[in-house]
C-alpha positions as CSV (number, residue, x, y, z in Angstrom):
1,M,-42.8,43.3,40.4
2,Q,-45.9,41.9,39.8
3,I,-47.1,41.7,36.0
4,G,-50.2,40.4,34.7
5,H,-50.8,38.5,32.0
6,D,-52.2,41.6,30.3
7,H,-49.8,44.1,30.9
8,F,-47.1,41.6,29.6
9,E,-49.4,41.5,26.4
10,E,-49.4,45.0,26.0
11,I,-45.7,45.3,26.5
12,Y,-45.3,42.7,24.1
13,T,-47.6,44.1,21.6
14,Q,-45.8,47.9,22.0
15,Y,-42.4,46.5,22.0
16,Y,-41.9,43.4,19.8
17,A,-41.7,45.0,16.5
18,R,-39.0,47.6,17.7
19,F,-37.0,44.9,19.4
20,V,-37.4,42.7,16.3
21,I,-35.4,45.6,14.2
22,I,-33.1,46.0,16.9
23,A,-32.1,42.7,16.9
24,R,-32.0,41.9,13.2
25,R,-29.9,44.9,12.7
26,Y,-27.3,42.7,14.5
27,V,-27.7,39.3,13.7
28,R,-29.1,40.4,9.9
29,D,-31.3,37.1,9.9
30,P,-35.3,38.0,10.4
31,E,-35.9,34.5,11.8
32,V,-33.0,34.3,14.3
33,A,-33.9,37.9,15.3
34,Q,-37.5,36.9,15.8
35,D,-36.2,33.7,18.0
36,L,-33.6,36.2,20.1
37,V,-36.8,38.6,20.8
38,M,-39.3,35.5,21.7
39,D,-36.2,34.5,24.2
40,G,-36.0,37.9,25.4
41,F,-39.5,38.1,26.3
42,A,-39.9,34.5,27.7
43,A,-37.1,35.5,30.0
44,F,-38.5,38.5,31.4
45,W,-41.8,36.9,32.3
46,E,-39.7,33.9,33.8
47,N,-37.9,36.6,35.9
48,R,-40.6,39.1,36.6
49,D,-41.5,38.2,40.0
50,K,-37.7,38.9,41.0
51,L,-37.4,42.0,39.2
52,P,-37.6,45.6,41.2
53,V,-40.7,47.4,41.2
54,D,-38.8,50.4,39.7
55,V,-37.4,48.3,36.8
56,N,-37.3,49.8,33.5
57,I,-39.3,47.2,31.5
58,P,-38.6,47.9,28.0
59,G,-34.5,48.7,29.0
60,Y,-34.7,45.4,30.8
61,I,-36.2,43.5,27.7
62,T,-33.5,45.0,25.2
63,T,-30.5,44.4,27.5
64,I,-31.8,40.8,27.4
65,I,-32.2,40.9,23.9
66,K,-28.7,42.8,23.3
67,N,-27.0,39.5,25.7
68,R,-28.9,37.0,23.4
69,C,-27.7,39.0,20.3
70,L,-24.1,39.2,21.6
71,D,-24.2,35.4,22.5
72,W,-25.4,34.4,18.9
73,L,-22.8,36.6,17.1
74,Y,-20.1,35.2,19.2
75,A,-21.6,31.3,18.5
76,Q,-21.6,32.7,14.4
77,R,-18.0,33.9,14.8
78,L,-16.5,30.9,16.5
79,H,-18.4,28.4,14.0
80,L,-17.4,30.8,10.9
81,Q,-13.5,30.6,12.4
82,K,-13.6,26.7,12.8
83,Q,-14.9,26.6,9.4
84,M,-12.3,29.1,7.9
85,D,-9.7,27.0,10.1
86,M,-11.1,23.6,8.4
87,H,-10.7,25.1,5.1
88,S,-7.3,26.4,5.6
89,L,-6.5,22.7,6.9
90,Q,-8.1,21.6,3.8
91,N,-6.2,23.8,1.2
92,R,-3.0,23.0,2.8
93,L,-3.6,19.4,2.5
94,N,-5.0,19.7,-1.2
95,A,-1.6,21.8,-1.8
96,A,0.4,19.2,-0.4
97,N,-1.6,16.4,-2.3
98,I,-1.0,18.7,-5.5
99,R,2.9,18.6,-5.0
100,S,3.1,15.2,-4.1
101,L,1.5,14.1,-7.6
102,N,3.1,16.8,-9.3
103,A,6.3,15.3,-8.1
104,C,5.3,11.8,-8.1
105,N,7.4,9.7,-11.1
106,P,5.0,5.9,-11.3
107,G,8.0,5.0,-13.1
108,R,10.1,5.2,-10.0
109,L,7.3,4.8,-7.6
110,F,8.0,1.0,-6.7
111,S,11.4,0.6,-8.6
112,A,13.2,-0.1,-5.3
113,E,10.8,-2.8,-4.5
114,V,10.7,-4.2,-8.2
115,I,14.5,-4.1,-8.2
116,E,14.7,-6.1,-4.5
117,I,11.7,-8.7,-5.5
118,V,13.9,-9.3,-8.8
119,Q,17.1,-9.7,-7.0
120,R,15.7,-12.0,-4.4
121,E,13.9,-14.1,-7.2
122,L,17.1,-14.5,-8.8
123,E,18.9,-15.7,-6.0
124,N,16.1,-18.3,-5.8
125,L,16.7,-19.3,-9.0
126,P,18.2,-23.0,-9.8
127,E,22.1,-21.7,-11.0
128,L,21.3,-22.7,-14.5
129,T,18.4,-20.8,-14.8
130,R,19.8,-17.7,-12.9
131,K,22.8,-17.9,-15.3
132,V,20.7,-18.0,-18.5
133,F,18.7,-15.3,-17.7
134,E,21.4,-12.7,-16.4
135,A,23.3,-13.7,-19.6
136,H,20.5,-13.1,-21.8
137,R,18.8,-9.7,-20.0
138,F,22.2,-8.0,-18.2
139,Y,25.0,-9.1,-21.0
140,N,22.6,-9.0,-24.2
141,K,23.6,-12.5,-25.0
142,T,21.9,-14.4,-27.7
143,Y,20.2,-17.9,-26.7
144,A,23.0,-19.7,-29.3
145,E,25.6,-17.5,-27.4
146,I,24.4,-18.6,-24.2
147,A,24.0,-22.1,-25.3
148,D,27.3,-22.4,-26.5
149,E,29.2,-20.7,-23.3
150,L,27.2,-23.2,-21.0
151,G,27.5,-26.6,-23.4
152,I,23.6,-26.7,-23.7
153,P,21.0,-26.9,-26.1
154,V,19.8,-23.5,-27.5
155,R,16.5,-25.5,-26.8
156,R,17.4,-25.8,-23.2
157,V,18.1,-21.9,-23.0
158,T,14.8,-21.2,-24.1
159,T,13.3,-23.5,-21.4
160,E,15.4,-21.9,-18.7
161,M,14.5,-18.3,-19.8
162,Q,10.6,-19.3,-19.6
163,R,11.1,-21.0,-16.5
164,A,12.9,-17.7,-15.0
165,L,10.6,-15.3,-16.8
166,S,7.6,-17.1,-15.3
167,R,8.7,-17.0,-11.5
168,L,9.4,-13.1,-11.9
169,K,5.9,-12.6,-14.0
170,V,4.3,-14.1,-10.6
171,A,6.4,-12.4,-8.1
172,L,5.9,-8.6,-9.9
173,K,2.5,-9.2,-10.9
174,D,1.2,-6.8,-8.5
175,Y,3.9,-4.2,-9.4
176,L,4.1,-4.5,-13.3
177,P,1.9,-3.7,-15.8
178,V,0.5,-5.8,-18.2
179,S,2.8,-4.2,-21.1
180,L,6.1,-4.8,-19.1
181,I,5.2,-8.1,-18.2
182,L,4.7,-9.1,-21.7
183,L,8.2,-7.3,-22.5
184,L,9.5,-9.6,-20.4
185,L,8.1,-12.7,-21.6
186,D,9.4,-11.7,-25.2
187,A,12.3,-14.0,-25.1
188,N,14.2,-13.9,-28.6
């Protein structure tokens, strides 16, 4: 079919507004509707020489615009589905994080690691230092009782406790808040 520029302009002028109204009814976006109609006219112009002579031009262009609208709507639906999936995943992750934080007990968070570090450090202390520390911290003995039991001066008990606490303070620096470290250092 031979369609000249003048005939194309006439068709464009006569049907453009109607086609935009039709496209807008489906895509609900005036700019997208105008773009789709322009694409429809462009596709018609590019294929005009391949069309049969008896083609219904407005019907042909309407079909192109309909297909462009369908493609756009399918793409929108896919995009919205992906967004919903992402939001759903984010909601599930948020819910899991909320549950995790509600169940979190900061006091117990590193307790196993702290116990392991304390045990390892106690094993590595000199025997006298370890005995002094264990007697005071685990058996609640006073410095005087420990000194009497081990046959050493109280001043030596104090020195050994300070040595043990100093080593533990260094080993636990990443795990214990300053207030707990200060409690450990309080050697009465």
